[in-house]
C-alpha positions as CSV (number, residue, x, y, z in Angstrom):
1,M,-3.4,-14.1,2.9
2,D,-2.4,-17.6,2.0
3,E,1.4,-17.5,2.2
4,R,1.6,-20.1,-0.5
5,D,0.2,-17.6,-3.0
6,A,3.1,-15.0,-2.3
7,P,6.1,-15.8,-4.5
8,G,9.4,-15.4,-2.7
9,E,7.8,-15.0,0.7
10,G,10.5,-14.6,3.2
11,D,13.3,-14.3,0.6
12,G,15.7,-11.4,1.1
13,G,14.2,-10.1,4.4
14,D,12.0,-7.2,5.0
15,P,12.3,-4.4,2.5
16,G,11.6,-1.8,5.2
17,E,14.7,-2.7,7.2
18,R,16.8,-0.1,5.5
19,V,14.3,2.6,6.3
20,E,15.0,2.2,10.0
21,E,18.7,2.8,9.5
22,V,18.3,6.2,7.8
23,T,19.6,9.2,9.8
24,G,20.3,12.9,9.1
25,T,18.4,16.0,8.0
26,D,17.1,14.4,4.8
27,A,15.7,11.3,6.6
28,H,12.4,11.5,4.8
29,D,13.9,11.8,1.3
30,A,16.4,9.0,2.1
31,A,13.7,6.7,3.6
32,W,11.5,7.3,0.5
33,E,14.4,6.5,-1.8
34,A,15.1,3.3,0.2
35,T,11.4,2.4,-0.1
36,R,11.5,2.8,-3.9
37,D,14.8,0.8,-4.0
38,D,13.2,-2.0,-2.0
39,M,10.3,-2.1,-4.4
40,A,12.7,-2.3,-7.4
41,A,14.5,-5.2,-5.6
42,L,11.2,-7.0,-5.0
43,A,10.2,-6.5,-8.6
44,E,13.5,-8.0,-9.8
45,E,13.1,-10.9,-7.5
46,R,9.6,-11.6,-8.8
47,R,10.7,-11.2,-12.4
48,E,13.5,-13.7,-11.8
49,G,10.8,-16.1,-10.5
50,G,8.9,-15.8,-13.8
51,W,6.3,-13.4,-12.8
52,D,5.0,-10.4,-14.8
53,V,5.5,-7.3,-12.6
54,V,4.1,-3.8,-12.7
55,T,5.5,-1.2,-10.3
56,L,3.6,1.9,-9.2
57,T,5.1,4.9,-7.4
58,A,2.4,6.9,-5.6
59,G,3.3,10.5,-5.9
60,D,0.6,11.2,-3.3
61,V,-1.5,9.2,-1.0
62,R,-5.0,10.3,0.0
63,I,-6.5,8.9,3.0
64,E,-10.3,8.4,2.8
65,A,-12.3,7.4,5.8
66,R,-16.1,7.0,6.2
67,A,-17.8,9.9,7.8
68,T,-19.5,9.4,11.1
69,G,-22.6,10.9,12.5
70,P,-25.5,12.4,10.4
71,E,-23.2,12.9,7.4
72,A,-22.3,9.2,7.2
73,D,-22.7,7.5,3.9
74,D,-23.1,3.7,4.0
75,E,-21.8,3.6,0.4
76,G,-18.8,5.7,1.1
77,R,-15.4,4.6,-0.2
78,Y,-12.5,4.4,2.3
79,G,-8.9,3.3,2.4
80,L,-5.6,4.4,1.1
81,V,-5.7,6.0,-2.4
82,F,-2.5,5.7,-4.4
83,V,-2.2,8.6,-6.9
84,V,0.0,7.5,-9.7
85,P,1.5,9.2,-12.8
86,K,0.2,8.5,-16.3
87,G,2.9,6.0,-17.2
88,D,2.1,3.9,-14.1
89,A,-1.6,4.3,-14.7
90,E,-1.3,2.8,-18.2
91,A,0.8,-0.1,-17.0
92,F,-1.6,-0.8,-14.2
93,A,-4.6,-0.7,-16.5
94,D,-2.9,-3.3,-18.8
95,V,-2.9,-5.9,-16.0
96,F,-5.6,-5.0,-13.5
97,E,-8.7,-7.1,-13.3
98,E,-11.2,-6.4,-10.5
99,G,-10.9,-9.3,-8.0
100,G,-8.0,-10.8,-9.9
101,F,-5.4,-10.2,-7.2
102,P,-6.5,-12.4,-4.3
103,A,-3.2,-12.4,-2.4
104,Y,-1.2,-9.5,-1.0
105,E,1.6,-8.6,1.3
106,V,2.4,-5.4,3.0
107,Y,6.0,-4.2,3.8
108,R,5.8,-1.4,6.2
109,A,8.3,0.9,8.1
110,E,7.9,4.1,10.0
111,R,10.3,7.0,10.3
112,D,9.7,10.4,12.0
113,G,5.9,10.2,12.0
114,R,5.7,8.9,8.4
115,V,4.7,5.4,7.2
116,F,6.5,4.0,4.2
117,L,4.8,1.1,2.4
118,V,5.4,-1.4,-0.4
119,V,2.2,-3.3,-1.1
120,S,2.5,-6.4,-3.3
121,Y,-0.6,-7.7,-5.0
122,F,-0.5,-11.2,-6.5
123,D,-2.5,-13.0,-9.1
124,P,-1.1,-16.6,-8.8
125,E,-3.3,-17.8,-11.7
126,S,-1.7,-15.4,-14.2
127,E,1.6,-15.0,-12.3
128,T,1.2,-11.3,-12.3
129,C,2.4,-9.0,-9.4
130,I,1.6,-5.3,-8.9
131,L,4.0,-3.5,-6.5
132,A,3.0,-0.1,-5.1
133,A,5.3,2.2,-3.1
134,A,3.7,4.9,-1.0
135,T,4.3,7.1,2.0
136,Y,1.9,9.1,4.2
137,L,1.8,10.9,7.6
138,K,0.8,8.5,10.3
139,R,-1.3,11.1,12.1
140,D,-3.5,11.6,9.0
141,A,-4.7,7.9,9.2
142,S,-6.4,8.1,12.6
143,Q,-10.0,8.3,11.2
144,L,-9.2,5.6,8.6
145,V,-7.9,3.4,11.4
146,R,-11.2,3.8,13.3
147,T,-13.1,3.0,10.1
148,V,-11.2,-0.2,9.4
149,A,-11.3,-1.3,13.0
150,E,-15.1,-0.9,12.8
151,T,-15.6,-2.7,9.4
152,E,-12.7,-5.1,9.8
153,E,-11.8,-4.5,6.2
154,M,-9.2,-2.3,4.4
155,Y,-9.2,-1.0,0.9
156,T,-6.5,0.4,-1.3
157,H,-7.4,2.3,-4.5
158,V,-5.3,3.4,-7.5
159,E,-6.1,6.6,-9.4
160,T,-4.6,9.3,-11.4
161,L,-4.0,12.9,-10.4
162,D,-7.3,13.9,-12.0
163,R,-9.1,11.4,-9.8
164,T,-9.8,8.9,-12.5
165,H,-10.3,5.6,-10.6
166,L,-8.3,2.8,-12.0
167,G,-9.0,0.0,-9.6
168,S,-9.5,-1.1,-6.0
169,F,-8.3,-3.9,-3.8
170,Q,-10.0,-5.3,-0.7
171,H,-8.0,-6.5,2.2
172,A,-9.5,-8.6,5.0
173,D,-6.5,-8.1,7.3
174,H,-6.2,-4.4,8.1
175,T,-3.5,-5.1,10.7
176,K,-1.0,-5.5,7.9
177,F,-1.5,-1.8,7.2
178,F,-2.1,-0.7,10.8
179,P,-0.4,-3.2,13.2
180,E,-0.8,-0.9,16.3
181,V,-4.4,0.3,15.8
182,E,-4.6,2.2,19.2
183,T,-1.3,4.0,18.6
184,V,-2.3,5.1,15.1
185,A,-5.7,6.1,16.2
186,D,-4.3,8.2,19.0
187,A,-1.7,9.9,16.8
188,G,-4.3,12.2,15.3
189,E,-6.0,13.2,18.5
């Protein structure tokens, strides 16, 4: 990602910082709430900068990896699939254009075996930003990590609960999603 394309880059610190401070029996719920709050703060920052912003809260994240061996499909889709509610789907459809969001940033934190993400997709030409908050179990990503390490590309997809595909994003730098490839790959074994 060309950092010039990311509005407010470096402003306000890392949204995942508060996730690391969460303690107690409801750590997951508190970390998820902090992640959504961080997304809201990023959205407000972008709006104040003059950008149109759409926020997505993934109620579920499916992890898709290419199959290996005889069942492998060269055309198989892989990546993180953000499953969003109807209202988010409509807002996303209003602004999404395939290939129209060339810049992105990933804010990532871990807590008790879970990954918490806010992914910011930017279209500098139209000054539109899509923010997606998501969480998943780290161990569930081991096969995907092997896939992206092999292909050196990462994808995120947005769809509805009934699996209606709304759009996909290609990411050349998978380390923004999986900074410790060996650790993540080993977590599922």
